[in-house]
C-alpha positions as CSV (number, residue, x, y, z in Angstrom):
1,M,0.0,0.0,0.0
2,K,1.2,3.5,-0.9
3,I,0.1,7.0,0.0
4,W,0.6,9.8,-2.5
5,K,0.5,13.6,-2.2
6,L,-1.8,15.2,-4.8
7,S,-0.6,18.1,-6.8
8,T,-1.6,19.7,-10.0
9,S,0.0,20.5,-13.4
10,L,1.7,23.9,-13.7
11,E,0.1,24.1,-17.2
12,S,-3.5,24.0,-15.8
13,E,-5.7,27.1,-15.9
14,Q,-5.9,29.0,-12.6
15,I,-9.1,30.4,-11.2
16,A,-9.9,32.8,-8.4
17,A,-12.9,34.0,-6.5
18,A,-14.9,36.7,-8.3
19,N,-16.0,38.3,-5.0
20,K,-12.6,39.3,-3.6
21,E,-13.7,39.8,0.0
22,D,-16.2,37.1,0.9
23,D,-15.0,34.3,-1.4
24,E,-11.3,34.7,-0.7
25,I,-12.0,34.2,2.9
26,L,-14.1,31.1,2.1
27,F,-11.4,29.6,-0.1
28,R,-8.5,30.3,2.3
29,N,-10.3,29.2,5.4
30,L,-13.3,27.0,5.2
31,L,-12.1,24.9,2.3
32,Q,-8.9,24.2,4.2
33,Q,-10.5,23.3,7.6
34,G,-12.3,20.0,6.7
35,E,-15.8,21.3,7.5
36,Y,-18.9,20.9,5.4
37,L,-20.0,24.1,3.6
38,H,-23.6,22.8,2.9
39,S,-25.4,26.0,1.6
40,K,-22.2,27.5,0.1
41,T,-22.8,26.6,-3.6
42,N,-22.6,28.2,-7.0
43,L,-19.8,30.5,-5.8
44,P,-18.8,33.0,-8.5
45,V,-15.2,32.4,-9.8
46,E,-13.2,33.8,-12.7
47,T,-10.1,32.9,-14.7
48,Y,-7.0,34.2,-12.8
49,E,-4.4,32.9,-15.3
50,K,-5.2,31.1,-18.5
51,G,-3.8,27.7,-19.0
52,G,-4.8,24.2,-20.1
53,L,-8.4,23.2,-19.4
54,N,-7.5,20.0,-17.7
55,N,-9.8,17.9,-15.6
56,L,-8.0,19.3,-12.5
57,L,-7.5,23.1,-12.4
58,T,-5.9,25.1,-9.7
59,Y,-6.9,27.9,-7.3
60,K,-4.3,30.5,-8.0
61,G,-1.7,27.8,-8.6
62,F,-2.4,26.0,-5.3
63,A,-3.4,22.3,-5.0
64,T,-5.8,23.1,-2.2
65,P,-8.7,23.2,-2.8
66,P,-8.7,21.0,-5.9
67,I,-10.9,22.5,-8.7
68,I,-12.2,19.8,-11.0
69,D,-14.7,19.5,-13.9
70,G,-17.8,17.5,-14.2
71,Y,-16.1,14.5,-15.8
72,A,-13.7,14.2,-12.9
73,V,-16.6,14.4,-10.5
74,Q,-18.4,11.6,-12.4
75,S,-15.2,9.5,-12.4
76,L,-14.3,10.0,-8.8
77,E,-17.5,10.3,-6.9
78,K,-18.2,6.6,-6.4
79,L,-14.8,6.3,-4.7
80,I,-14.6,9.5,-2.7
81,S,-18.1,10.9,-2.2
82,E,-18.3,10.0,1.5
83,F,-14.9,11.7,2.2
84,V,-15.4,15.0,0.3
85,E,-18.0,17.6,-0.5
86,F,-18.3,18.8,-4.2
87,V,-19.0,22.5,-4.1
88,P,-20.4,23.8,-7.4
89,L,-18.7,27.0,-8.7
90,T,-20.1,29.4,-11.2
91,H,-17.6,30.3,-13.9
92,P,-18.7,32.3,-17.0
93,E,-17.2,29.8,-19.5
94,Y,-17.4,26.3,-18.0
95,K,-18.7,24.1,-15.1
96,C,-16.3,23.3,-12.3
97,Y,-16.4,22.2,-8.6
98,A,-14.2,22.8,-5.6
99,V,-13.4,19.6,-3.7
100,N,-13.8,20.2,0.0
101,I,-11.9,17.4,1.7
102,V,-13.8,16.8,5.0
103,N,-11.9,13.6,5.8
104,V,-9.3,14.9,8.2
105,I,-7.5,12.0,10.0
106,N,-6.4,12.8,13.5
107,E,-3.0,11.5,14.8
108,C,-2.3,9.1,11.9
109,V,1.4,10.1,11.7
110,N,4.0,7.6,12.8
111,Y,6.2,10.1,14.6
112,S,9.0,7.7,15.4
113,E,9.6,7.1,11.7
114,S,8.9,10.7,10.5
115,I,11.3,13.6,10.3
116,S,10.0,17.1,11.0
117,D,11.0,20.2,9.1
118,D,11.4,23.8,10.5
119,F,8.0,25.0,9.3
120,G,5.6,22.7,11.1
121,G,5.6,20.0,8.4
122,F,7.7,17.0,7.6
123,E,10.7,16.3,5.5
124,K,9.9,12.6,5.7
125,L,6.4,11.3,6.5
126,S,5.4,7.9,7.8
127,F,1.8,6.8,8.5
128,I,0.1,4.4,10.9
129,E,-1.2,1.9,8.4
130,D,-4.4,1.0,10.2
131,K,-5.5,4.6,10.3
132,V,-4.9,5.4,6.6
133,K,-6.1,2.0,5.2
134,R,-9.1,2.3,2.9
135,Q,-8.9,6.1,3.0
136,P,-8.9,7.2,-0.7
137,I,-8.4,10.9,0.0
138,F,-7.6,12.8,3.2
139,R,-5.7,15.4,5.1
140,I,-4.0,15.0,8.4
141,K,-4.2,16.5,11.8
142,Y,-1.1,16.2,14.0
143,T,0.4,17.7,17.2
144,E,4.1,16.7,17.2
145,H,6.0,19.2,15.1
146,S,8.8,21.8,15.3
147,L,6.5,24.7,16.1
148,G,5.1,23.4,19.4
149,D,2.5,20.9,20.5
150,F,-0.7,22.6,19.2
151,P,-2.8,20.8,16.4
152,I,-2.1,21.5,12.8
153,I,-4.3,20.5,9.8
154,S,-2.1,19.9,6.8
155,P,-2.8,21.9,3.6
156,E,-1.5,18.9,1.7
157,I,-3.9,16.4,0.2
158,Y,-3.0,12.7,0.4
159,V,-4.6,9.9,-1.8
160,S,-4.4,6.2,-2.1
161,D,-3.4,3.8,-4.8
162,A,-7.1,3.3,-5.6
163,F,-7.5,7.1,-6.2
164,R,-4.6,7.2,-8.6
165,E,-5.9,4.1,-10.5
166,V,-9.2,5.8,-11.1
167,V,-7.5,9.0,-12.4
168,F,-5.3,7.0,-14.9
169,E,-8.0,4.6,-15.9
170,N,-10.4,7.4,-16.8
171,G,-7.7,9.5,-18.5
172,L,-8.1,12.5,-16.2
173,T,-5.6,15.3,-16.9
174,G,-3.8,17.8,-14.7
175,F,-3.3,15.4,-11.8
176,T,0.3,15.0,-10.4
177,F,1.2,12.5,-7.7
178,Y,4.3,12.2,-5.5
179,E,4.9,9.1,-3.5
180,V,5.0,9.9,0.2
181,W,5.0,6.5,2.0
182,S,4.8,2.8,1.3
183,S,3.7,0.2,3.9
184,Q,6.1,-2.4,2.7
185,E,8.7,-3.4,0.2
186,E,6.8,-4.6,-2.8
187,A,7.8,-7.2,-5.4
188,S,8.9,-5.5,-8.6
189,V,6.8,-5.5,-11.7
190,E,9.4,-7.6,-13.5
191,E,9.2,-10.3,-10.8
192,V,5.4,-10.6,-11.1
193,N,4.7,-9.7,-14.7
194,P,7.4,-10.6,-17.2
195,F,8.4,-8.4,-20.2
196,V,7.4,-11.1,-22.6
197,R,4.2,-13.1,-21.9
198,E,2.1,-14.8,-24.5
199,S,-1.5,-15.7,-24.1
200,L,-2.7,-18.9,-25.6
201,D,-4.7,-18.6,-28.9
202,E,-7.6,-20.6,-27.5
203,D,-7.9,-18.2,-24.5
204,M,-7.9,-15.2,-26.7
205,E,-10.4,-16.7,-29.2
206,A,-12.8,-17.8,-26.4
207,H,-12.7,-14.3,-24.9
208,L,-13.4,-12.5,-28.2
209,Q,-16.2,-14.8,-29.3
210,A,-17.8,-14.6,-25.9
211,Y,-18.3,-10.8,-26.1
212,Y,-18.0,-9.7,-29.8
213,G,-19.3,-12.5,-31.9
214,P,-18.1,-15.5,-33.9
215,I,-14.6,-15.3,-35.4
216,I,-14.8,-15.3,-39.2
217,R,-11.2,-14.5,-40.0
218,R,-7.7,-14.7,-38.5
219,V,-5.0,-12.6,-40.2
220,E,-1.4,-13.7,-39.3
221,A,1.2,-11.1,-38.4
222,E,3.5,-10.1,-41.3
223,S,6.5,-11.6,-39.5
224,A,7.4,-13.7,-36.5
225,E,8.9,-10.7,-34.7
226,V,7.5,-10.2,-31.2
227,T,6.6,-6.6,-32.1
228,E,4.3,-7.6,-34.9
229,A,0.5,-8.2,-34.5
230,G,-2.1,-10.0,-36.5
231,F,-5.9,-9.7,-36.4
232,Y,-9.1,-11.5,-35.5
233,E,-12.3,-10.5,-37.1
234,M,-15.7,-11.2,-35.6
235,A,-19.0,-11.2,-37.5
236,P,-21.9,-8.8,-36.6
237,T,-24.5,-10.1,-34.2
238,E,-27.8,-8.9,-32.9
239,S,-26.1,-7.6,-29.8
240,V,-23.0,-6.1,-31.6
241,P,-24.2,-4.9,-35.0
242,F,-20.7,-4.3,-36.4
243,Y,-17.8,-6.2,-37.9
244,T,-15.3,-6.2,-35.0
245,V,-11.5,-6.3,-35.5
246,A,-9.1,-7.0,-32.7
247,T,-5.3,-7.2,-32.8
248,H,-3.6,-10.3,-31.6
249,G,0.1,-10.1,-30.5
250,Y,0.7,-6.7,-29.0
251,S,-0.1,-8.0,-25.5
252,T,2.9,-10.3,-25.8
253,L,5.1,-7.4,-24.5
254,R,4.6,-5.5,-21.3
255,L,4.3,-1.8,-22.0
256,P,5.3,0.9,-19.5
257,T,2.4,2.0,-17.4
258,P,1.9,4.7,-14.7
259,P,2.6,3.4,-11.2
260,G,-0.4,1.8,-9.7
261,L,-2.0,0.7,-13.0
262,D,-2.0,-2.8,-14.4
263,S,-2.9,-1.9,-18.0
264,A,0.5,-2.8,-19.5
265,Y,-0.6,-5.7,-21.7
266,V,-2.7,-4.3,-24.5
267,E,-4.7,-5.3,-27.6
268,L,-6.8,-2.9,-29.8
269,V,-10.4,-3.1,-31.0
270,M,-12.3,-1.3,-33.8
271,H,-15.8,-1.6,-35.2
272,A,-16.8,-1.2,-38.8
273,D,-20.1,-1.1,-40.8
274,Q,-18.6,-3.4,-43.5
275,D,-15.9,-6.1,-43.6
276,P,-12.6,-4.1,-43.7
277,F,-10.8,-7.1,-45.2
278,E,-13.2,-7.4,-48.1
279,D,-14.2,-3.7,-48.8
280,E,-11.4,-1.5,-49.9
281,K,-13.1,1.6,-48.5
282,Y,-12.6,0.2,-45.0
283,S,-9.1,-1.1,-45.4
284,W,-7.7,1.8,-43.4
285,I,-9.1,0.3,-40.2
286,P,-6.4,-2.4,-39.7
287,Q,-3.8,0.1,-40.9
288,V,-4.8,2.5,-38.1
289,M,-4.7,-0.2,-35.5
290,H,-1.1,-1.1,-36.6
291,Q,-0.2,2.6,-36.5
292,V,-1.2,3.0,-32.9
293,G,0.0,-0.4,-31.7
294,N,3.3,-0.3,-33.5
295,F,4.1,3.2,-32.2
296,A,3.4,2.0,-28.6
297,I,5.4,-1.2,-29.0
298,N,8.4,0.3,-30.9
299,H,8.7,3.3,-28.6
300,M,7.6,1.5,-25.4
301,N,4.8,4.0,-24.7
302,W,1.6,3.6,-22.7
303,I,-1.9,3.4,-24.2
304,G,-4.6,4.7,-21.8
305,Q,-8.3,5.5,-21.8
306,W,-9.4,8.8,-23.5
307,M,-6.0,9.4,-25.1
308,V,-6.2,10.7,-28.7
309,F,-3.8,9.7,-31.4
310,P,-3.9,12.0,-34.5
311,N,-2.8,10.8,-37.9
312,Q,0.4,13.0,-38.1
313,E,3.9,12.7,-39.3
314,L,6.1,10.8,-36.7
315,D,7.8,13.9,-35.1
316,R,4.5,15.7,-34.6
317,Y,2.9,12.4,-33.4
318,V,5.6,12.0,-30.8
319,D,5.3,15.6,-29.7
320,T,1.5,15.4,-29.3
321,Y,1.8,12.1,-27.3
322,E,4.4,13.6,-24.9
323,R,2.4,16.8,-24.4
324,T,-0.7,14.8,-23.7
325,L,0.9,12.7,-21.0
326,A,2.5,15.8,-19.4
327,G,-0.9,17.6,-19.4
328,E,0.6,20.4,-21.6
329,K,-1.0,22.3,-24.5
330,V,-0.8,20.5,-27.8
331,K,0.6,22.5,-30.8
332,F,-1.8,23.9,-33.4
333,P,-2.5,23.4,-36.2
334,L,-2.4,19.6,-35.9
335,H,-1.3,19.0,-39.5
336,V,-3.3,15.8,-39.7
337,K,-4.1,13.7,-42.8
338,P,-7.3,11.7,-43.5
339,Y,-6.9,7.9,-43.2
340,S,-8.8,7.7,-46.6
341,P,-10.6,10.0,-49.0
342,E,-13.8,8.3,-48.3
343,S,-13.8,8.5,-44.5
344,G,-12.4,11.9,-43.6
345,F,-11.3,10.6,-40.2
346,C,-7.9,11.9,-39.1
347,G,-7.3,10.3,-35.7
348,V,-8.7,8.0,-33.0
349,M,-9.6,8.2,-29.4
350,V,-9.2,5.4,-26.9
351,V,-12.6,4.7,-25.4
352,P,-14.3,2.1,-23.2
353,P,-16.0,-0.9,-24.9
354,L,-19.6,-0.6,-26.2
355,P,-21.9,-1.0,-23.2
356,Q,-23.0,-4.5,-24.3
357,C,-19.3,-5.5,-24.5
358,Q,-18.1,-4.1,-21.1
359,E,-16.8,-7.4,-19.8
360,A,-14.6,-7.7,-22.9
361,F,-12.4,-4.8,-21.6
362,T,-10.1,-7.2,-19.7
363,M,-9.1,-10.8,-20.1
364,S,-7.4,-12.7,-17.2
365,Y,-4.1,-14.2,-18.1
366,L,-4.3,-18.0,-17.7
367,E,-1.6,-20.5,-17.2
368,N,-2.7,-24.1,-17.8
369,G,-6.3,-22.8,-17.7
370,K,-5.9,-21.2,-14.3
371,E,-5.5,-17.5,-13.2
372,I,-2.2,-16.8,-11.5
373,D,-2.2,-14.5,-8.5
374,G,-0.6,-11.1,-9.3
375,E,-0.6,-11.6,-13.0
376,W,-2.0,-8.5,-14.8
377,P,-4.8,-9.0,-17.3
378,V,-4.9,-8.1,-21.0
379,Y,-6.7,-4.9,-21.8
380,F,-8.7,-4.5,-25.0
381,H,-8.8,-0.8,-25.8
382,T,-11.4,0.3,-28.3
383,L,-10.4,3.0,-30.9
384,L,-13.0,5.5,-32.0
385,P,-12.3,7.4,-35.2
386,L,-12.4,11.2,-35.0
387,Y,-12.5,14.1,-37.5
388,E,-9.9,16.9,-37.3
389,E,-12.3,19.4,-35.7
390,E,-13.3,16.9,-33.1
391,M,-9.7,16.4,-32.1
392,E,-9.0,20.2,-32.0
393,Y,-12.0,20.5,-29.7
394,Y,-10.8,17.7,-27.5
395,F,-7.3,19.2,-27.1
396,Q,-8.8,22.6,-26.2
397,H,-11.8,21.7,-24.1
398,G,-11.2,18.1,-22.9
399,Q,-12.9,14.8,-23.5
400,E,-15.9,15.5,-21.3
401,A,-16.9,18.6,-23.4
402,L,-16.3,16.7,-26.7
403,L,-18.2,13.6,-25.6
404,E,-21.2,15.7,-24.4
405,K,-21.5,17.0,-28.0
406,M,-20.8,13.7,-29.7
407,M,-23.2,11.7,-27.6
408,E,-26.3,13.5,-28.6
409,N,-27.4,10.6,-30.9
410,G,-26.2,7.7,-28.6
411,I,-23.1,5.6,-28.2
412,E,-23.6,3.2,-31.1
413,H,-24.0,6.2,-33.5
414,L,-20.4,7.2,-32.7
415,F,-19.2,3.9,-34.2
416,N,-21.1,4.5,-37.4
417,L,-18.3,5.2,-39.9
418,H,-20.7,7.3,-42.0
419,R,-21.6,9.6,-39.1
420,P,-21.3,13.4,-39.8
421,N,-18.6,15.5,-38.4
422,T,-19.8,16.8,-35.0
423,F,-18.6,20.3,-35.9
424,K,-19.5,20.3,-39.6
425,E,-20.6,23.9,-40.6
426,K,-19.8,25.1,-37.0
427,R,-16.1,25.6,-37.2
428,K,-14.9,29.3,-37.2
429,G,-11.2,29.4,-37.6
430,F,-8.2,27.4,-36.7
431,F,-8.0,27.8,-32.9
432,G,-11.2,26.4,-31.6
433,R,-13.8,29.2,-32.1
434,F,-16.5,26.6,-32.2
435,N,-20.2,27.2,-31.7
436,K,-21.3,25.9,-28.3
């Protein structure tokens, strides 16, 4: 078990209270004391310093109180709702919430193993495990420090491994974590999950047919190299009315993954209206899957939920990827190319499976038909094609804002490769002056 200090990206937009007298007092005091605000809602705020519209913003550059958007609330509330209060804020341009951490744990510091600093805090912090266990987000109250023996409530926010996992699994941006404490020496990833690990064909085929439909085609990899992948194709069914293509082979290698996540063994999935191996107009689909997968394998890069991969030249592709992971602004114009003249799609976004295929998202690794304790599963990431304007909107406004506009006609509509551009006839210039 590990405890992490929560911080925010320096690139994130900063907000401040619009009412300088009343709301500054509120932010500086009440939101830092671990008390419920109850009626204090829809507080007026404004942009203090422009920056990236990440899922986690900042209050004048400070991590406390955290300022998050609606998608972050939706992603985190099941885990942390009983430990925090989400305080709605009124910003003239977007929805956001202050996270009031009411979970303040008293005397949870292991003083004998901690080292105080000269300012009432700690150079090294150790916790009493039983007091912080199953606490996804908290602040601490302590009495032994360099300034005396009076109680101090820390301004720092601490989170658990489970909190970090939710952030990474949902692709939330603007969150930064620093490891503070570990309860024990843990086995290394290499000891538990090898760099090369091959799933049996029969396990892979059984998994795909259970959730997507009967396999009608297997395409072998172009070479026997471990970095090459082939394909399985599943026929449309009443439940899944698409041809479904899944890679087979990328999960042989363990990709790097953020600490606390187990999504290092990856395969890719795409849906099509017609058979992409029979209809030339759809032949770009397996090519896109190879493009995304080969980049990750050859550069040892992570593939995570809600990441967007534009169809760019390699140097721009790498720059966009690195800026996305760092929570930094992506360079415009994107300089993307359509995958084919017929489609007009210029990139893909990693999304969860179709609702009827949710259980297909992960496949347990089996050895002689049995699950092995500690072995990470194989993740099947679905790729959703996007138009250039949709990607621009994503990079400027975030995935929640984009999905809100794209979901107007339902989830399955998004996978219709003949769907219209969400921003067709709405675009006004290169830098995101979209109709809202």
